[in-house]
C-alpha positions in Angstrom: -85.9 48.6 -55.1 -87.5 50.3 -52.1 -85.7 51.4 -49.0 -87.2 48.6 -47.0 -85.9 46.0 -49.5 -82.4 47.5 -49.7 -82.2 47.7 -45.9 -83.4 44.0 -45.5 -80.9 42.8 -48.1 -78.0 44.7 -46.5 -78.9 43.6 -43.0 -79.2 40.0 -43.9 -75.6 40.0 -45.2 -74.3 41.2 -41.8 -76.0 38.5 -39.6 -74.5 35.2 -38.7 -76.6 32.3 -37.5 -78.4 32.5 -34.1 -76.0 29.9 -32.6 -73.0 32.1 -33.7 -74.7 35.1 -32.2 -75.1 33.2 -28.9 -71.4 32.3 -28.9 -70.3 35.9 -29.7 -72.5 37.2 -26.9 -70.9 34.7 -24.5 -67.4 35.9 -25.5 -68.4 39.5 -25.2 -69.9 38.9 -21.7 -66.6 37.2 -20.7 -64.6 40.2 -21.8 -66.8 42.8 -20.2 -66.8 40.8 -16.9 -63.0 40.6 -17.0 -62.7 44.3 -17.6 -65.3 45.7 -15.2 -65.7 43.2 -12.4 -62.2 41.6 -11.8 -61.2 42.0 -8.1 -58.0 43.9 -7.6 -56.3 41.0 -5.8 -57.2 38.4 -8.5 -55.1 37.7 -11.6 -56.7 37.5 -15.0 -56.0 33.8 -15.4 -57.5 33.0 -12.0 -60.6 35.2 -12.6 -61.1 33.7 -16.0 -61.4 30.3 -14.5 -63.8 31.7 -11.9 -66.0 33.1 -14.6 -65.8 29.9 -16.6 -67.1 28.1 -13.5 -70.0 30.5 -13.2 -70.8 30.0 -16.9 -70.6 26.2 -16.8 -72.7 26.0 -13.6 -75.5 28.0 -15.2 -75.5 25.7 -18.2 -76.8 22.8 -16.2 -78.7 24.9 -13.7 -81.4 22.9 -11.9 -84.8 24.3 -11.0 -86.3 26.8 -13.4 -83.4 27.7 -15.6 -80.8 26.1 -17.8 -81.7 22.6 -19.1 -85.1 22.6 -17.3 -86.2 25.8 -19.1 -84.7 24.6 -22.5 -86.7 21.3 -22.3 -89.8 23.3 -21.3 -89.5 25.5 -24.4 -88.7 22.5 -26.6 -91.9 20.8 -25.5 -93.9 24.0 -26.1 -92.5 24.2 -29.7 -93.0 20.5 -30.4 -96.5 20.2 -28.9 -97.6 23.4 -30.5 -96.4 22.1 -33.9 -98.1 18.7 -33.3 -101.3 20.5 -32.5 -101.0 22.6 -35.7 -100.8 19.4 -37.7 -104.1 18.1 -36.5 -107.2 18.4 -38.7 -109.3 20.5 -36.3 -106.6 23.2 -35.8 -105.8 23.2 -39.5 -109.5 23.8 -40.2 -109.8 26.7 -37.7 -106.6 28.4 -38.9 -107.7 28.0 -42.5 -110.8 30.0 -41.6 -108.7 32.6 -40.0 -106.4 32.9 -43.0 -109.3 33.3 -45.5 -109.1 37.1 -45.5 -105.3 36.9 -46.3 -105.2 37.6 -50.0 -101.8 39.4 -50.4 -98.7 40.3 -48.4 -100.0 43.6 -47.1 -103.3 42.5 -45.6 -101.7 39.3 -44.4 -99.0 41.2 -42.5 -101.6 43.4 -40.9 -103.8 40.4 -39.8 -101.0 38.3 -38.5 -99.4 41.2 -36.6 -102.6 42.4 -35.0 -103.9 38.9 -34.0 -100.4 37.8 -32.7 -100.1 41.0 -30.6 -103.6 40.6 -29.1 -102.9 37.0 -28.1 -99.5 37.9 -26.7 -101.0 40.6 -24.5 -103.1 37.8 -23.0 -100.2 35.3 -22.6 -96.6 35.4 -24.1 -96.4 31.6 -24.5 -99.7 31.3 -26.4 -98.8 34.3 -28.5 -95.4 32.8 -29.4 -96.8 29.5 -30.6 -100.0 31.0 -32.1 -98.0 33.5 -34.2 -95.6 30.8 -35.5 -98.4 28.4 -36.4 -100.4 31.2 -38.1 -97.4 32.3 -40.1 -96.7 28.7 -41.2 -100.3 28.1 -42.2 -100.5 31.4 -44.2 -97.3 30.4 -46.1 -98.8 26.9 -46.8 -102.0 28.5 -48.1 -100.1 30.8 -50.5 -98.0 27.9 -51.6 -101.1 25.8 -52.4 -102.7 28.7 -54.3 -99.4 29.4 -56.1 -99.4 33.1 -55.1 -96.6 35.3 -54.2 -95.9 36.3 -50.5 -93.2 38.1 -48.6 -92.8 35.1 -46.2 -90.0 36.6 -44.0 -92.2 39.7 -43.4 -95.0 37.4 -42.3 -92.6 35.6 -40.0 -91.6 39.0 -38.5 -95.2 39.9 -38.1 -95.7 36.6 -36.1 -92.9 37.6 -33.8 -94.3 41.1 -33.1 -96.1 39.8 -30.0 -92.8 39.6 -28.1 -92.7 43.4 -28.3 -95.9 43.8 -26.2 -96.1 40.8 -23.9 -94.4 42.4 -20.8 -97.1 45.1 -20.9 -99.8 42.4 -21.0 -101.4 40.4 -18.3 -98.6 37.8 -18.3 -95.9 40.3 -17.8 -93.3 38.9 -15.3 -92.4 42.2 -13.5 -95.9 43.5 -13.0 -97.2 40.1 -11.9 -94.3 39.6 -9.4 -94.8 43.2 -8.1 -98.5 42.4 -7.5 -97.6 39.4 -5.3 -98.1 40.2 -1.6 -94.7 40.7 0.0 -92.6 40.2 -3.1 -91.1 43.7 -3.2 -89.9 43.5 0.4 -88.6 40.0 -0.2 -86.3 40.9 -3.1 -85.1 44.1 -1.3 -84.4 42.3 2.0 -80.6 42.1 1.3 -80.2 45.5 -0.4 -78.4 48.0 1.8 -79.8 51.5 2.4 -83.5 50.6 1.7 -86.2 51.7 4.0 -88.4 48.6 3.9 -91.1 50.4 6.0 -91.8 52.7 3.0 -91.9 49.8 0.5 -95.5 48.7 -0.3 -96.5 45.1 0.2 -97.5 44.9 -3.4 -98.3 47.1 -6.4 -101.7 46.4 -7.9 -101.9 45.8 -11.6 -104.2 48.8 -11.9 -101.1 50.9 -11.4 -99.0 48.9 -13.9 -100.6 46.8 -16.6 -104.0 48.6 -16.4 -102.6 52.1 -15.8 -103.5 54.9 -18.2 -99.9 55.0 -19.5 -99.7 51.3 -20.4 -103.1 51.2 -21.9 -102.3 54.2 -24.1 -98.9 52.8 -25.1 -100.5 49.4 -25.9 -103.2 50.9 -28.0 -100.6 52.9 -29.9 -98.7 49.7 -30.6 -101.8 47.8 -31.7 -102.7 50.5 -34.2 -99.3 51.7 -35.5 -97.3 48.5 -35.7 -99.9 46.5 -37.9 -100.2 49.6 -40.1 -96.5 49.7 -40.4 -96.3 46.0 -41.4 -99.1 46.7 -43.9 -97.0 49.4 -45.5 -94.0 47.1 -45.7 -96.2 44.4 -47.3 -97.1 46.9 -50.0 -93.5 47.5 -51.0 -92.6 43.9 -52.0 -95.0 41.0 -52.6 -92.7 38.0 -53.0 -89.7 37.0 -51.0 -88.5 33.8 -49.3 -89.3 30.1 -49.8 -92.8 29.2 -48.9 -93.3 26.1 -46.7 -94.7 23.0 -48.3 -98.2 22.2 -46.9 -97.8 19.5 -44.3 -100.7 17.1 -44.1 -100.5 13.9 -42.1 -102.2 11.0 -43.7 -104.7 9.2 -41.4 -103.1 5.8 -41.4 -105.8 4.5 -39.1 -108.1 4.4 -42.1 -105.7 2.4 -44.2 -104.2 -0.1 -41.7 -105.9 -3.0 -39.9 -104.0 -3.2 -36.7 -104.1 -6.5 -34.8 -103.8 -7.4 -31.1 -102.3 -4.7 -28.8 -101.6 -2.4 -31.8 -105.3 -1.6 -31.8 -104.6 0.6 -28.7 -102.2 2.8 -30.8 -105.0 3.4 -33.3 -108.0 3.7 -30.9 -109.9 6.9 -31.3 -111.7 6.3 -28.0 -108.4 5.9 -26.1 -106.9 9.0 -27.6 -109.9 11.2 -26.9 -110.2 9.8 -23.3 -106.5 10.4 -22.5 -106.7 13.9 -24.0 -109.8 14.8 -22.0 -108.3 13.4 -18.8 -105.1 15.4 -19.2 -107.1 18.6 -19.9 -109.4 18.1 -17.0 -106.5 17.5 -14.6 -104.6 20.6 -15.9 -107.7 22.7 -15.4 -108.3 21.3 -12.0 -104.8 21.9 -10.8 -104.5 25.4 -12.3 -108.0 26.9 -11.8 -109.9 24.9 -9.1 -107.2 23.8 -6.7 -105.7 27.2 -5.9 -107.5 29.2 -3.1 -107.3 32.4 -5.2 -107.8 32.4 -8.9 -105.4 34.5 -10.9 -104.1 34.6 -14.5 -100.8 33.4 -13.1 -101.9 29.8 -13.8 -101.0 30.4 -17.5 -97.5 29.1 -17.0 -95.3 27.3 -19.5 -96.1 24.0 -17.7 -99.8 24.6 -17.9 -99.6 25.5 -21.6 -97.5 22.4 -22.3 -99.9 20.1 -20.4 -102.9 21.6 -22.3 -101.1 21.3 -25.6 -100.3 17.6 -24.8 -104.0 16.8 -24.1 -105.3 18.7 -27.1 -102.7 17.2 -29.4 -103.6 13.6 -28.4 -107.3 14.2 -28.6 -107.3 16.1 -31.9 -105.1 13.6 -33.7 -107.7 10.9 -32.8 -105.0 8.2 -32.1 -101.7 7.7 -30.4 -100.3 6.5 -33.7 -101.1 9.8 -35.5 -99.8 11.8 -32.5 -96.5 10.1 -32.6 -96.2 10.5 -36.3 -96.9 14.3 -36.0 -94.2 14.4 -33.2 -91.7 12.9 -35.6 -92.3 15.7 -38.1 -92.4 18.5 -35.4 -89.3 17.5 -33.4 -86.8 18.5 -36.1 -87.5 22.2 -35.5 -86.4 22.0 -31.8 -82.6 21.9 -32.7 -82.0 25.6 -32.1 -83.6 25.5 -28.6 -81.7 22.4 -27.5 -78.4 24.0 -28.4 -78.9 27.7 -27.7 -81.1 28.1 -24.6 -78.4 26.7 -22.2 -75.9 29.1 -23.7 -78.0 32.0 -22.8 -78.4 30.7 -19.2 -74.6 30.5 -19.2 -74.5 34.2 -20.1 -77.0 34.9 -17.3 -74.7 33.0 -14.9 -71.8 35.2 -16.0 -73.8 38.4 -15.6 -75.1 37.5 -12.1 -72.0 35.7 -10.8 -69.6 38.5 -11.9 -71.9 41.3 -10.8 -71.8 42.7 -14.3 -75.6 43.1 -14.3 -75.3 45.3 -11.2 -72.6 47.4 -12.8 -74.8 48.1 -15.8 -77.8 49.0 -13.7 -75.8 51.1 -11.2 -74.3 53.1 -14.0 -77.6 54.1 -15.4 -78.8 54.9 -11.9 -75.8 57.1 -11.2 -76.5 59.3 -14.2 -80.2 59.5 -13.5 -82.4 62.2 -12.1 -86.0 62.0 -11.0 -87.2 62.9 -14.4 -84.8 60.8 -16.4 -84.8 57.7 -14.3 -87.6 55.9 -16.2 -85.9 56.6 -19.5 -82.5 55.2 -18.2 -84.3 52.3 -16.7 -85.9 51.6 -20.1 -82.5 51.7 -21.8 -80.7 49.6 -19.2 -83.5 47.0 -19.2 -83.2 46.8 -23.0 -79.4 46.3 -22.8 -79.6 43.7 -20.1 -82.3 41.8 -22.1 -79.8 41.4 -25.0 -77.6 39.3 -22.6 -80.4 37.9 -20.4 -83.5 37.3 -22.5 -85.8 36.2 -19.7 -88.3 38.6 -18.2 -88.7 36.7 -15.0 -84.9 36.3 -14.6 -84.4 40.0 -15.3 -86.9 41.1 -12.7 -85.2 38.9 -10.1 -81.8 40.4 -10.8 -82.6 44.0 -11.9 -85.8 44.6 -10.0 -84.3 45.2 -6.6 -81.9 47.7 -8.0 -84.6 49.6 -9.8 -87.0 49.7 -6.9 -84.3 50.8 -4.5 -83.2 53.5 -6.8 -86.7 54.7 -7.5 -87.2 55.0 -3.7 -84.0 57.0 -3.4 -84.9 59.3 -6.3 -88.6 59.6 -5.4 -89.8 58.1 -8.7 -93.0 56.2 -9.1 -92.5 52.5 -8.4 -95.2 51.5 -10.9 -93.7 53.6 -13.7 -90.2 52.3 -13.0 -91.6 48.7 -13.2 -93.2 49.4 -16.6 -90.1 51.1 -17.9 -88.2 47.9 -17.1 -91.0 45.9 -18.9 -90.8 48.0 -22.0 -87.0 47.8 -22.3 -87.1 44.1 -21.7 -89.7 43.4 -24.4 -88.4 45.9 -27.0 -85.0 44.3 -27.5 -86.6 40.9 -28.2 -86.9 42.4 -31.7 -83.1 42.3 -32.1 -82.4 39.3 -30.0 -83.1 36.0 -31.8 -83.5 34.0 -28.5 -87.3 33.9 -28.4 -87.5 33.7 -32.2 -86.1 30.1 -32.1 -89.5 28.4 -31.6 -91.0 30.5 -34.5 -88.0 29.7 -36.8 -88.4 26.0 -36.0 -92.1 26.0 -37.0 -91.9 28.4 -40.0 -88.7 27.1 -41.4 -87.4 30.7 -41.7 -83.9 31.8 -40.8 -83.1 34.5 -38.3 -81.4 36.7 -40.8 -84.6 36.7 -42.9 -86.9 38.1 -40.2 -84.5 40.3 -38.3 -84.3 43.1 -40.9 -88.0 43.7 -40.4 -88.0 43.2 -36.6 -85.2 45.8 -36.4 -87.5 48.3 -38.0 -90.2 47.2 -35.5 -87.6 47.8 -32.8 -87.0 51.4 -33.9 -90.7 52.1 -34.2 -91.5 50.5 -30.9 -88.6 52.4 -29.2 -90.1 55.7 -30.3 -93.5 54.8 -29.0 -92.2 53.6 -25.6 -90.1 56.7 -25.2 -92.9 59.1 -26.1 -95.2 57.3 -23.6 -92.7 57.4 -20.8 -92.0 61.1 -21.4 -95.7 62.1 -21.6 -96.9 60.3 -18.5 
């Protein structure tokens, strides 16, 4: 047995379910907040109830967090799965999987393609990787060939290690918005707003020499690493049974109003109208076109239109939804828990304590490195890039100003830390697990190895530039 296999088998035995991990992180956050943020004049019982209130409030958070975000992600998972069950998408992905003949080259192809899509948009990369991994597994099942399916699942998750350095990265995008930096620093004491730029252009962050070099290193080394792992063991895990929806419209003769449910014309018309409106609102209506239109809502709206049109009837679309919806259980139960953790971190000030500690031990040369580590640590508890920028961004920019460190490099250090620990945090893996049918403990041994390799690449990049 190779080292990779021994490591994977040992690591799987140490991992509970993702829901248990979320509960343990919640308890750990409670304890840390009690120890490090309790006011001197407050008793432990009183402060525990205060923290419980912060946690409970964040569970049902309105706006763009809590239940809203959980439902948003559930739709992305379900609609993406529905689309994957349509005949046109199945045909296209079958063409893409044709070169996949063994575990090694499949791992390389899935990793590289998922990372490239994720550099364009994190949401598309997440669903694309999950669907591609599932279709590869179905192909090998049909052909009765061996495959290390958990490794392919990990390969499909690798895009979450590069997304924040891509053109949908939350921190670089927000920093590029005119006035955003001064807005988030308005209430921070000791900051000279006159010296804070109105915006930081993406040419200094995403399209900087440092980020392009690091991204290229990841695109070359990570797929090769997964290729090597694929050489070590060919067969592991249970392959998914090919899911093919029968076209009931060809078998049934609906009568009366039921004809609408089976109408190809209606399905295509509705799908096209949805897609046209989504494109109009996102691309034509705004005065200034930017890639910021690739939001979860735009992706979901587009997936809805494509799903209805590609299934050629409302009846087939609903049937596909019935098959896809079972995979959304994890998101429904766990996403609100993580927003509860976010509420604890922000409400108690624990996130500021963590960031301030790293700032206090930093120098001009070491600040990007400590920012990288602190962002990675915070991401374990707050796995949301946009939320992390809103909370940690002001601290990092203010500290960079005080230490005389490049704002753009500090922003990318935060981005690298945020995306790296996705490899050991199962939060974003939930949509992938729902589609592929894999368990978190099956893919995490491999994503931990990706975490170690990616950490080395990020650190080298931050030290050299």
